[in-house]
Backbone as CSV, one residue per row, in Angstrom:
resi,resn,N_x,N_y,N_z,CA_x,CA_y,CA_z,C_x,C_y,C_z
1,MET,-99.336,143.531,80.028,-98.122,144.344,79.930,-97.091,143.628,80.544
2,ALA,-96.022,143.463,79.780,-94.789,142.870,80.452,-93.657,143.929,80.819
3,SER,-92.699,143.672,81.920,-91.693,144.658,81.946,-90.678,143.988,82.717
4,SER,-89.541,144.669,82.758,-88.329,144.256,83.546,-87.435,145.264,83.873
5,LEU,-86.840,145.204,84.984,-85.967,146.296,85.418,-84.501,145.684,85.822
6,ASP,-83.386,146.287,85.396,-82.235,145.644,85.635,-81.303,146.897,85.894
7,GLY,-81.175,147.599,86.961,-80.416,148.773,87.055,-81.018,149.981,86.608
8,ASP,-80.078,150.432,85.789,-80.401,151.741,84.893,-80.921,151.357,83.592
9,ARG,-81.493,150.135,83.397,-82.149,149.759,82.247,-83.418,149.116,82.515
10,ALA,-84.445,149.276,81.633,-85.656,148.641,81.630,-86.526,148.432,80.709
11,THR,-87.339,147.345,80.488,-88.062,147.270,79.355,-89.501,147.079,79.635
12,GLY,-90.338,147.396,78.834,-91.781,147.494,78.983,-92.727,147.140,77.645
13,GLU,-93.710,146.566,77.977,-94.695,146.397,76.673,-96.176,146.992,76.913
14,SER,-96.541,147.851,75.959,-97.746,148.528,76.196,-98.772,147.960,74.986
15,CYS,-100.047,147.588,75.368,-100.870,147.398,74.253,-102.086,148.282,74.135
16,CYS,-102.609,148.304,73.015,-103.661,149.344,72.673,-104.344,149.262,71.420
17,LEU,-105.645,149.705,71.363,-106.288,149.639,69.894,-106.240,151.040,69.414
18,ALA,-105.759,151.249,68.315,-105.661,152.516,67.633,-106.769,152.665,66.650
19,HIS,-107.299,153.822,66.573,-108.437,154.133,65.608,-108.058,155.585,64.888
20,HIS,-108.071,155.321,63.646,-107.730,156.386,62.619,-108.780,156.611,61.809
21,ILE,-109.217,157.904,61.502,-110.196,158.340,60.692,-109.430,158.927,59.368
22,GLY,-109.786,158.430,58.179,-109.054,158.825,57.124,-110.002,159.090,55.689
23,VAL,-109.571,159.299,54.890,-110.364,159.430,53.490,-109.685,158.584,52.423
24,ASP,-110.487,157.812,51.733,-109.879,156.981,50.582,-109.837,157.683,49.408
25,GLU,-109.320,157.115,48.397,-109.029,157.565,46.939,-110.369,158.256,46.553
26,SER,-111.623,157.593,46.677,-112.818,158.189,46.081,-113.581,159.263,47.181
27,GLY,-112.881,159.574,48.124,-113.241,160.723,48.926,-114.359,160.239,50.158
28,GLN,-114.432,158.887,50.178,-115.218,158.235,51.278,-114.338,158.215,52.544
29,ARG,-114.997,158.553,53.685,-114.498,158.604,55.060,-114.257,157.113,55.548
30,THR,-113.011,156.880,56.130,-112.798,155.464,56.432,-112.478,155.414,58.016
31,LEU,-112.607,154.268,58.476,-112.053,153.953,59.954,-111.053,153.027,60.028
32,MET,-109.918,153.020,60.373,-108.885,151.932,60.515,-108.690,151.803,61.941
33,ILE,-109.009,150.432,62.284,-108.623,150.140,63.621,-107.636,149.061,63.613
34,ALA,-106.443,149.321,64.607,-105.445,148.257,64.672,-105.176,147.933,66.170
35,SER,-104.747,146.705,66.333,-104.295,146.147,67.552,-102.675,146.256,67.436
36,ILE,-102.266,147.179,68.439,-100.828,147.378,68.206,-100.235,147.208,69.817
37,ARG,-98.935,147.012,69.741,-98.074,146.745,70.945,-96.772,147.690,70.768
38,TYR,-96.413,148.338,71.946,-95.075,149.060,71.872,-94.210,148.093,72.579
39,LEU,-92.988,147.664,72.131,-92.134,147.124,72.982,-90.797,148.147,73.198
40,ASP,-90.880,148.624,74.421,-90.002,149.768,74.836,-88.810,149.281,75.560
41,GLU,-87.676,150.172,75.417,-86.389,150.004,76.241,-86.110,151.264,76.778
42,PHE,-85.985,151.243,78.183,-85.696,152.690,78.688,-84.242,152.444,79.189
43,THR,-83.793,153.907,79.677,-82.599,154.100,80.375,-82.685,155.142,81.314
44,LYS,-82.030,154.935,82.428,-82.059,156.003,83.499,-80.739,156.784,83.298
45,GLN,-80.841,158.011,83.267,-79.596,158.974,83.148,-79.880,160.135,84.056
46,GLY,-78.988,160.396,84.966,-79.158,161.636,85.899,-80.408,161.498,86.768
47,GLY,-81.021,160.372,87.064,-82.041,160.323,87.783,-83.361,160.139,87.205
48,ASP,-83.412,160.426,85.843,-84.655,160.386,85.128,-84.572,159.159,84.154
49,TRP,-85.870,158.932,83.786,-85.901,157.719,82.807,-86.207,158.282,81.304
50,TYR,-85.660,157.776,80.354,-85.847,158.013,78.874,-85.934,156.744,78.157
51,PHE,-86.754,157.051,76.908,-86.799,155.980,76.039,-85.427,155.793,75.250
52,ALA,-85.066,154.637,75.148,-83.818,154.288,74.507,-84.188,153.553,73.144
53,GLU,-85.224,153.073,73.226,-85.841,152.453,71.839,-87.216,151.998,71.822
54,ARG,-87.988,152.201,70.802,-89.355,151.783,70.823,-89.566,151.145,69.343
55,ARG,-90.301,149.896,69.589,-90.584,149.027,68.345,-92.233,149.036,68.283
56,LEU,-92.718,149.255,67.267,-94.205,148.958,67.014,-94.432,147.860,66.516
57,MET,-95.308,147.093,66.920,-95.717,145.672,66.537,-97.245,145.665,66.263
58,VAL,-97.743,145.404,64.939,-99.104,145.460,64.715,-99.510,144.062,64.593
59,ASP,-100.506,143.742,65.553,-100.973,142.357,65.476,-102.124,142.099,64.721
60,TRP,-102.939,142.988,64.372,-103.988,143.042,63.233,-104.452,144.372,63.036
61,SER,-105.153,144.629,61.956,-105.513,146.060,61.442,-106.912,145.748,60.376
62,GLY,-107.819,146.559,60.384,-108.784,146.392,59.501,-109.223,147.918,59.050
63,THR,-109.956,148.064,57.902,-110.300,149.414,57.518,-111.723,149.028,57.001
64,ARG,-112.615,150.007,57.314,-114.078,150.085,56.908,-114.571,151.426,56.565
65,PRO,-115.658,151.532,55.806,-116.220,152.813,55.581,-116.617,153.380,57.021
66,SER,-116.631,154.720,57.255,-116.823,155.448,58.508,-118.176,156.203,58.313
67,THR,-118.975,156.084,59.562,-120.295,156.786,59.505,-120.151,158.052,60.342
68,LEU,-118.789,158.299,60.843,-118.744,159.619,61.505,-118.512,160.742,60.751
């Protein structure tokens, strides 16, 4: 995770694996797994930090039949 702080502005990067259960057109349950990163910008207002911008980056994803 990368981050920077400059006064009342900051940036950060968060990484995770997202797992989503779904149903395809034939009714088969599926599992989609994606490696994602959030590139965030924050701003400090009145002593509190808020999201100013969030960008989603998908590094890779794959879908397969689910046994769940």
